[in-house]
N, C-alpha and C positions, 0 to 999 in steps of 0.2 A: 345273203338277197332272197327275198322272197320267192315266189317262183308263180305264184299264186295273182300275186297284185297284177291291175289291169291300167294301162296309157290309155289316154285317152283316142287315140289309134290301133289300139287291139279289136281285133276282130273278137266280140264276143257270141255264147249260144241263144238263141234266142228263143224262149216258149212256142212250139207250136211247129215250129221249122223242123223241118226232115233233113237230116245228112248221111252222107254213105263215104262209106270206105271199101279201098281196094280188097282182095283176099287174095294175099299171097303173092303178088306185085301184079297178078293176071286182071289186066283193066278191061276184060270183058267179064270179070266174077267181083260183085261187088255188094254189099249190105246197105240197106238203109235204118236208119233209127230215127225216131220221133222226141225231140227234145220237152219232157212233159212238164217238168219243175226245173225251178235251179235255184240256188244261194250263191253266194259271193263264192264258196271256194268248191262248192259242189252243184253237180247233175247230173237228174234221173232222165235216162233215156229208156223208150220201149222198142223193141226188132219190131220190123216191119215185113210182114209176106213181102212176096213179090208183086201181086195185086194191090197191096200200101194199106193191107189191114194189119190190124195189131196184133203181135202172137199172141197167146196164152198166159204166157211167165208177165210175174208184175216185173213194171217198167225197176231197176238196176238202178242206184245210186252211184255215182262212181265221183273220185275228184279231179277238179278241175287245174289243170296246168298252162301254161304261158309260155310261148316261145317263136320267135321267127312274124311276131305282130299278129297271132289268131289262139285262141284257146283251144285246147285241145283233152281227149279225156279217152282212155280204154274201154270201149263198151263191153268187152268179155273179159275183163281185167287185165292185171299185169302180168306180162311172163315175156321170153325171148322169141320175138317174131308175134307180138301180139298184134292185132290191126288198130289203129287209132284214129278218133273221131275228130276233124277239124275243123274248127268254126266258118273257116274260110273255103269248104266243101259242102254246100249243100247241097238237095236232088238236084238231078242236071249232071254233076259236076264231070262223072265220067261215062254216065250214059247218054249224053246230049250228044256226039258221036254217031253216027249211022252205023259205021262198022261196029261200034261199040251197042247197038240198040237192043236188048235182050227182050224186049216187048214189054218192058215195065214202065 
């Protein structure tokens, strides 16, 4: 089974969009990444600061996997407990709730 193949209903990463993930299961802590480039099997992500500006590091190429109807990637590399970016969690997914708003 090819886990990088997408079906018509699969949510995909879009170049220019910002995605976020939580850190360590704490919904008050999250990181954001902008997709700067993509191919069928890879995505390049640029980490963003809290004010929305890009960090100095060059965008990192990460492999795309697909499960549960959305593309995913590991922005910090793949290791036990590594955060996962999901194409169905765009900017505001975790930060839209007033109790979770950290001024970002």
